[in-house]
N, C-alpha and C positions, 0 to 999 in steps of 0.2 A: 356392048350392053353391060349393065351393072352385074357384077358377079353375084350369083345366087348364094343365099345363106343356107347352110346345111346343118340342121340340129340333130344331135344324137346324144342319148344318155350315156354318161360315163361308164356305168356298169354294163351297158349294152355292147360297148366296144369289145370288152373281154369275151362276152357271150358270142358275138359274131366271129371273132378270130378263132375261138376254141371250136366252134361248130365247123368252121371252114377247114381248120387243121385236121379235124377228126373225120371229115367227110370223105366218102369214096370218090366224090367228084371234086374237080379243082375249081368249081364255080358254085357259089352258094346264093340261092334266091333270098331276097329280103323283102320287107314291107316298107313301102315308101309312099308319102302323100305330098302332093304339090299344092301350094297355096299362093294366092295373089299372082296368078298368071306366070308362075315360074320364078318368082323372086325368092321364095322360101320353100324348103323341103324338110320334112321330118322323116327320119329313118328308124326302123325298128328291126330287131332280130326275129321277132315273132309278132303275131297279131296282137296289137297293144290292148291292154285292159282298160285304158282310158278311152273316153268318148272322142275318137279322133275325127278330124275334119280334113277337107281338101280332096283333090282328085287323085285316085290311086295311080301310081306310076311304077313301071318295072325297075327293079334295082337288084344288083348282084355284087358280090364280093369275091375277089380273087387274090391270090398271093403273087406278089411281084417283088423280087429282091431289090432291084435298083430304083427305088422311088425317088432318090435324090436327083435323078436325071429326068427333067420334065418332058423332054422330047421323046425319050424312050417310053415314059408313062403314057403319053398321048397316043403313040403308035400301038401300044398294048391295049389301051382303052378302045381304040378303033377296032382292033381285032376282036376284042370281047363283044363289042356292039354287034359286029357281023355274026359272031358265033351265037349270040343270044337273040338274034332277029328272027322271030317266028311268024312274021307277016301278020301281026295282030293289029295293024293300022295305028300303032302307037310309035311315033317316030322319035321318042325320047327314051333315054336310059340313064340311070344313075349307076356309076361304077366306082366301087371302093377298092383301092389297091393297097394291100397290106404287105409291109416288109416284116413286121412283127407286131406284137400286141400294142406297142407304144408308138409305132411309126406307120402312118398310112396317109393316103391322099384320096380326095374324092373328085371325080370328074362327071360332068353331065354332057351327054350327047344329044343335041337338038338339031334336027334336020341335017344330019351328017357333020355338023360342026361340034367341036369339043371345047367345053369351058371347064375351068377348074373352080370348084365351089369354095366358099369361105367356111371353114369348119367351126361350128359353135358347140362346144361340149356342155351338155346339161349336167351340172354337178349333183351331189347327193342332197339329202334332206336338210343338212345343216345350213347349206347355202340358200335354200328356198326361203328360209325364215331369218336370214341374216339381218334384215332391216328391223326385225322385232327385238333384237338384242338390247338389253337394258330394261325392257318392259317384261318380255317373256322369253326366256332362253328356250331353245328348241326342246331340250330334254325335260323341261318342267311338265309339259302337257302330253308328251309323246306316249306316256304310259296310261293316260286317262282314257276311260271307257264311258262314253255318253250314250244313253238311250233316248232317242227322239221319237215320240209318239205323236203322229199328226204332221204331215208334210205338205200342208197347204201354203198359202201365201206367207204366213208368218213362220211356220216351222221350217220351211225350205230355206229361207234366208238365214235363220239361226244356224242351221246345219252348215251352210257354206262359211259363215263367219267363224264358227268354231274350228272348222278345218283349216281356214286361213291362219288361225291363231296357233295351230300346231297340235290340236287334239289328235291322238293316235288311233283311236278305235271308235266306231259308231255302230249302234244297233238301231236300224231304221224300221219303224212300224207304221203301216198305213195300208188300208185295203182299197183305196180309191185309185182310179185311173185318171190321167189328165184329159180334160175336156176343153173344147174351144173356149168356153166361158171362163176357164181358169187363167188363160194365157195372159190377159191384160194385167194381172196382178202377180202371177207366179214367176218364180225365177227361171223356170223352164220355158221353152219356146214351142212354136208350131211343129218343129221337127220331132217333138216328143209326144205328140198327140196319140192317145190310145195306150200309152205305156203306163205301167204302175208308177205312181209317184216315187215309191221307194227305189226302183231301179233307175229311173231318170236322175234322181238326186245322187244316187251312188256314182253314176258316171261323172257328174259335175264335181263331186268331192274328190274323186281320183284325178280329175283334170287339175285340181288345185294342188293335190299332193298324192302322187302315185304310190307313196310308201305306206299310206295308212291302210287299216283293215276296216272293211265295211261289210256288215251282214244285213240282209234285208228280209223282212217278214211281212207278207201281204195278209195281215190278220186283223179282224175286227175285235178289239179288246173287250167290247161289250158282250161278246158271245164266246170268244176263243182266247181269252187272256192266258189260259194255261199253256197254250201252244208256244208262247214266247216268254213265259215266266222264268224259266231256267236261265235264259240269256240275259233278261233284264236284272236278275238278281246279282249278276256279275258287274253291273254298272256302278261307277262312282257317283253318277248324277243322272237324273231322269228329267227330261223336258216334256211337259204335257202341253201340246199345242193343238189339241183337238177342238172341234167346233160344237160340242154339246156337253151338257152337264153330267149326263149319265157316265160318259167315258171319263170325265175329269174325276168324278167321285170313285170310279173303279181304280184309276191311277193313284188317287189319294190313299185309298185303302191298301193298295199294294205297297206304296211307299212307307206307310206306317207299319205294315206287317214285317217288312224287311229292313227297316231303318235306313232308307236311302233318301238323301236330300233330293227334293223335287221342286222344279220351278214351273209354275203355270202362267200362261199369258193368253189374253184374248182381246178381241176388238168387240165393241158393242155396236148397235144398229148403225149401218152405213159408215162404220169406223169413225163415228163422231168422237170416240175416245176409247179407252181401254184400261186394263189393269194387269198388274203382274204380282203374283204371290209366290213367295219362297217358303216352302214347307220343310222345316228341320224337325223330323220326328222327335216328339217328346220334349223338344227345346223351345218350341214356339207354336203358333197357331197352325192348325191343319186347314184344309179346304173347307171342312164343315164348320169350323169355328168362325170363319169369315162369311161364307156364303149361306146364310140362313135363307129361308124361303122369301122373306120380305126383301132382303138385300138383293137377291138374284132377280126378283121381279122389277126392282127399280133400275137395274142395269141389264137389260135383256141382251142376249147374244145376238151377234150379227148373223143374219141368214144370207149366206153368200152363194149357194148353188141349189139346183132343183132337188137333188136327192135329199139334202138336209131338210128343205122346206116340205117335201112330200112326206117324209117320216114324221114330221111334227104336226101334220094336219090329219084330221079324220079322213077315212076312206071316201066318204060321200062328197068331199070337197073336190071340185073338178081341177084338172091340171092347169087350166087357164087361170083359175083363182089362186092356185098355188104359185104359179109363175109371177103373179102380181105382188106376192109377199116378199119376193127376193129383193133385197136391198144391199148393195155392196158399196164399200168405200174405195177410196183411191189407194193404190199401192203405197204412195208416199205417206198416207195416214197410218198404215200398218207398220212401216219401218221403225218409227220411234219405239213402238212396243217390242218389236223383235230385238232392237238394239239394247233395250234395258234387260231383256232376258239374257242376251249374250254377256253383258257386263256382270250380272249376278252369277252367271255360270262360270265365267273366268275367275271371278273372285272365289267361288267355292272350290274350283279345281286347283287353284294355286295357293290355297290356304296352307299355312305353315311351311311354305316354300319361299325362297328368296325371289322376289319379283318386283317390278316397278309398280304393281297394282296395289301394294300393301296399304297405301294411304286411303284407298277406297273403303277399307274396312271401317274407318271412322265416319264416312259419309253414308254408306249404305247399311245403316243399322236397322232400319225398318224391315219388316217382312212383307208388307203390302204397299204397293205403289199405284197411284192413280194418274192417268194422263188424259188430257182433253185436247182434241184437235179443233173443235169449234164450239161456240157457245150455243148449243142446242140441247134439247131433251133434258137429260139429267144434269147437264152443265149450263143450262140456260140462265141461271142466276149468278154465274161466275162474273167477276168484274172484268171490264175491258183490260186487255193486257197492258197497253201503254208502257209506263216506265217502272211502276212500283211492283213489289213482290210480297206485300204484307198479307194479301189474301189470295186464295186460289184463282188463277186465271188460265187461259188456254196456253198450250205449248210450253208447259212447265211440269216437271215431275213433282209429285207430292207424296212423301212417305207418311203413311198413316200408322199411328201407334195402336196396334191391335194385339191384345194379349191372348194367350191360349185360354179357351173357354173351359172352366173346370167342370161344366155340365155338358160338354160336347158329346153327342151320342156316338161319335166315331172314335175320338182319341182319348176321352177321359176314362180313367180307371175307376169307375163308380159302379154301384149296384144297378142292375137293370131297372129296378123299381123306381129309382130316382131320376130316370130319364124324363126330360120335358119335351112334349110334342112341339113346343114353340120353336125349338131350334133345329128340328128335323126337316131336312129339305125333301120336299115331296114333288 
């Protein structure tokens, strides 16, 4: 048979050996998971904080001085197998034999036969992101703290991409649980049904990078923003990926109050298109500068799940009629919007630092961007894409030059008597 691959974290090796050396017993139980019918094993010193997969298997570590002699190792591994056989109907064991912290061998006992595994050491954080060198060095974003509010189809993929880019800390805020209707577009799967989106995404982030810090808050910011305000104040950047205007305006106010750059992204009806707004407090337009009542009505939000639709409908409207209003787009239509959020986020987080993204600062000078997936609704008059790019067409980003509104009721420093109802979102 093909020799199985045994994966173990570099820092876990020291942890296992030290626990074994300081244990009163000469045999230390470990956590092990078998994948692909025994082709791959993952071993941990303790219950892993990442969202592990595979079939649990019994694994032990023992000290054995002469690991250079394979025959002696096999005999000792067989003895260990017999010593740890507690008739639990599991005929396999993983046995790690340590000579010292640097020298060890791993054997697998299957149906009384012993095989030596091929050891694969999982290195530290610097190696995880080695392929990003030249664009983003690991250290650039490791100290960054990003607050993500809203972990639906868009926000969840933004979180994953930022973790893959090397962001070191996340504050995740969302009070929704994963429902079956979410799964076709969400980054999480059926195995996460019923879980808070925050906790499910936390597991996925740690699976990408087990060295990052992730804090989760199951909070509705429309009613309980104060419960997470202390944590959000510490963020270098906030991503507003919620699905309703009330929450966006609450996030916008928070960003202005605490001078935190915030990026908003949304899809409109059936993800026919969407837009992304970067709010740099006092330096450019805020959400209220852009989304006047008239503008918001011309680009209505996508209604993607029952709870959202129910909240937006009067009580006298039946659930059947509410269900009929739900219109969702494809996940592939949401991804371009999420990707632009990621690009702008990385640009903000790497500002004034040496990175290969510097050239984007000359391209992404606009604060507001529009994307169309199909020539429908608000985009029905767009020209056919074909070959030209002189006028707006589908599947292209357009940066809109929008200045800060000097009469904005939210961010303008003017007398209350000068406020105009025309620009107030109701």
